C-alpha positions as CSV (number, residue, x, y, z in Angstrom):
1,M,-41.0,57.6,15.7
2,T,-38.3,60.1,16.3
3,M,-34.7,59.3,16.3
4,Q,-32.4,62.0,17.9
5,A,-28.8,61.2,16.9
6,F,-25.6,62.8,18.2
7,T,-24.6,63.1,14.5
8,D,-26.7,63.1,11.3
9,N,-23.9,61.2,9.5
10,F,-25.0,57.7,10.1
11,E,-26.8,54.7,8.4
12,D,-29.5,52.4,9.7
13,N,-28.6,48.8,8.8
14,S,-31.4,47.3,10.8
15,T,-33.6,44.4,9.5
16,E,-36.5,42.6,10.9
17,A,-34.1,40.1,12.5
18,G,-32.1,42.7,14.5
19,F,-30.6,46.1,14.8
20,Q,-27.4,47.6,13.7
21,F,-26.1,51.1,12.8
22,T,-23.0,52.5,11.0
23,F,-21.8,55.9,12.1
24,Y,-19.3,57.8,9.8
25,C,-16.5,60.4,10.3
26,D,-17.4,63.8,9.2
27,L,-13.9,64.1,7.6
28,C,-12.6,60.8,6.2
29,R,-16.1,59.2,5.9
30,E,-14.8,56.0,7.4
31,G,-17.5,54.2,9.2
32,Y,-17.9,52.4,12.5
33,K,-20.6,49.6,12.6
34,T,-22.1,48.9,16.0
35,H,-22.7,45.4,17.3
36,F,-25.9,43.6,16.0
37,H,-28.6,43.3,18.5
38,E,-31.1,40.4,17.6
39,S,-34.8,41.3,17.8
40,S,-36.9,39.3,20.2
41,T,-40.1,40.0,18.2
42,F,-38.5,38.4,15.2
43,K,-38.4,35.0,17.0
44,K,-42.1,35.4,17.8
45,G,-43.0,36.2,14.3
46,S,-44.3,39.7,15.0
47,F,-43.0,41.3,11.8
48,F,-44.4,42.6,8.6
49,K,-44.3,41.0,5.0
50,G,-41.0,40.9,3.2
51,I,-38.9,39.1,5.8
52,G,-35.2,39.5,5.3
53,R,-35.5,42.7,3.5
54,A,-32.9,45.3,4.8
55,I,-34.2,48.5,6.2
56,S,-31.3,50.7,5.0
57,L,-31.1,54.5,5.1
58,G,-27.9,54.8,3.2
59,A,-26.7,56.1,-0.1
60,S,-29.3,54.1,-2.1
61,I,-32.1,56.2,-0.6
62,L,-30.6,59.6,-0.2
63,G,-28.1,59.6,-3.0
64,S,-24.5,58.4,-3.2
65,S,-23.2,62.0,-2.3
66,N,-24.8,61.9,1.3
67,V,-23.9,58.9,3.3
68,G,-26.0,59.8,6.3
69,Y,-29.2,61.7,6.6
70,H,-30.5,64.9,8.3
71,A,-32.8,64.5,11.3
72,E,-36.0,65.7,9.9
73,R,-35.8,63.8,6.6
74,G,-34.4,60.8,8.5
75,A,-37.5,60.7,10.8
76,D,-39.8,60.8,7.6
77,I,-37.9,58.0,5.9
78,L,-37.9,55.9,9.1
79,S,-41.6,56.2,9.4
80,E,-42.1,55.0,5.8
81,R,-39.6,52.2,6.0
82,F,-40.8,50.9,9.4
83,H,-44.5,51.2,8.6
84,G,-46.2,48.1,9.6
85,M,-43.7,46.9,12.2
86,S,-45.2,46.1,15.6
87,P,-44.9,48.5,18.4
88,E,-42.7,46.0,20.3
89,W,-40.2,45.9,17.4
90,Q,-40.1,49.7,17.2
91,K,-39.4,50.0,20.9
92,E,-36.6,47.5,20.5
93,H,-35.3,49.5,17.6
94,D,-35.3,52.8,19.6
95,H,-33.6,51.2,22.5
96,S,-31.0,49.6,20.2
97,F,-30.3,52.9,18.6
98,E,-29.5,54.5,22.0
99,L,-27.2,51.7,22.8
100,A,-25.6,52.0,19.4
101,Q,-25.0,55.7,19.8
102,N,-23.3,55.2,23.2
103,E,-21.1,52.6,21.6
104,A,-20.3,54.7,18.6
105,K,-19.4,57.7,20.8
106,E,-16.4,55.9,22.2
107,H,-14.8,55.9,18.6
108,F,-15.7,59.6,17.6
109,I,-14.6,62.9,19.1
110,R,-16.4,66.3,18.4
111,C,-14.2,69.1,17.4
112,P,-14.9,72.2,19.6
113,R,-14.2,74.5,16.8
114,C,-16.0,73.2,13.8
115,K,-18.4,70.9,15.7
116,K,-17.6,67.9,13.4
117,W,-17.6,64.4,14.7
118,V,-14.3,62.8,13.7
119,C,-12.6,59.4,14.2
120,E,-9.4,59.0,16.1
121,N,-7.3,59.1,12.9
122,D,-8.6,62.6,12.2
123,W,-8.1,64.0,15.7
124,N,-5.0,66.0,16.8
125,E,-4.6,65.1,20.5
126,Q,-1.8,67.6,21.0
127,E,-3.9,70.6,19.9
128,G,-7.4,69.3,21.0
129,L,-8.8,69.9,17.5
130,C,-9.6,68.0,14.4
131,V,-6.8,67.7,11.8
132,E,-8.7,70.0,9.5
133,D,-8.6,72.8,11.9
134,A,-5.2,71.9,13.4
135,P,-3.1,69.7,11.0
136,R,-0.4,67.5,12.6
137,M,2.9,69.3,12.2
138,A,5.0,66.2,11.6
139,V,2.6,65.2,8.8
140,E,2.7,68.6,7.2
141,V,6.4,68.8,7.4
142,A,6.9,65.3,5.8
143,A,4.4,66.3,3.1
144,A,6.1,69.5,2.3
145,K,9.5,67.8,2.1
146,A,8.1,65.3,-0.3
147,E,6.6,68.1,-2.5
148,K,9.8,70.0,-2.5
149,M,11.7,66.8,-3.4
150,V,9.5,66.4,-6.4
151,E,9.9,69.9,-7.6
152,D,13.7,69.5,-7.3
153,I,13.7,66.4,-9.3
154,R,11.6,68.0,-12.0
155,E,13.8,71.1,-12.1
156,K,16.9,68.9,-12.4
157,A,15.3,66.9,-15.1
158,Q,14.5,70.1,-17.1
159,K,18.2,71.1,-17.1
160,T,19.6,67.5,-17.9
161,K,20.5,66.9,-21.6
162,V,18.8,63.8,-22.9
163,F,20.0,61.6,-25.7
164,T,17.7,62.1,-28.8
165,G,19.1,59.4,-31.0
166,E,20.3,61.9,-33.6
167,I,23.9,60.7,-33.5
168,E,24.9,59.0,-36.9
169,T,26.7,55.7,-37.0
170,K,28.9,54.7,-39.9
171,Q,29.9,51.2,-40.9
172,T,33.4,50.6,-42.2
173,I,33.2,48.9,-45.7
174,C,36.1,46.6,-46.8
175,P,37.7,48.1,-49.9
176,Q,38.6,44.7,-51.1
177,C,35.3,42.6,-50.7
178,G,32.8,45.5,-50.1
179,K,31.3,43.8,-47.1
180,P,31.2,45.2,-43.5
181,A,34.8,44.9,-42.2
182,G,34.2,45.2,-38.4
183,E,36.3,47.3,-36.1
184,G,39.7,45.7,-36.5
185,K,42.7,46.5,-38.8
186,F,41.7,43.7,-41.2
187,C,38.5,42.8,-42.8
188,N,36.3,40.1,-40.9
189,N,35.4,38.5,-44.2
190,C,38.4,38.4,-46.6
191,G,41.2,39.5,-44.3
192,A,42.3,42.6,-46.4
193,S,43.8,45.5,-44.6
194,T,41.4,48.3,-43.6
195,A,44.1,50.7,-42.6
196,L,44.0,54.1,-44.2
197,V,46.9,55.9,-46.0
198,E,47.6,59.4,-45.9
199,C,47.8,61.6,-49.1
200,P,51.3,63.0,-49.2
201,K,49.9,66.2,-50.8
202,C,46.9,67.2,-48.8
203,G,47.0,64.7,-45.8
204,A,43.5,63.3,-46.3
205,K,42.9,59.7,-45.2
206,N,42.2,57.1,-48.0
207,N,41.6,53.4,-48.3
208,A,44.8,51.4,-48.6
209,T,43.8,50.2,-52.1
210,S,43.1,53.7,-53.4
211,R,45.3,54.8,-56.2
212,F,44.3,58.4,-56.1
213,C,43.4,60.8,-53.2
214,G,39.6,61.2,-52.9
215,E,40.1,64.8,-51.7
216,C,42.7,66.3,-54.1
217,G,43.2,63.7,-56.8
218,N,46.8,63.3,-56.2
219,K,48.3,60.0,-57.1
220,I,48.9,57.8,-54.0
221,G,51.9,55.5,-53.8
């Protein structure tokens, strides 16, 4: 049995009960699954052992890196997987595959430059090429602007001074009771004055209860 596909990037999802295929975009790898066609031989009971087992030629057979399969290898695998199926079933399969290709072709376009089959999302209608060969200008402009914006933000952040938490904080202690006095002119705990007096000799600030200047030792008051 030979299956000639318009693209080698597809998967056969057929089972004994019917036929279905998934074709993939060569760029984004998004797939289009064709309509399911029920097998008439399935109803008649003309199928091999293992009913219900999927006949899939996807990543599980060829490796996860290759969604589809190449024509020569695909034909060999199909022969192995479909071994034992009735000739009627295989004719149905071939016919369904042709119908599936015609259905899938309506959702894919072949790029004349790179020869890849791409979905509508990866097709640049204005240029008549796939977006890999002819990127959409509006998309590229938007992407470039976003990249430049990120670069500007990072550059601005590099020049911005950021608080590191190294600033020291000092708590005012009441000279009378020795407890934190708060921010007012009088202690929150005992009501003593927290005002500072100036040394008449050196001008240093001292607690109101100090008898001598803490800077020069001069007697205060």
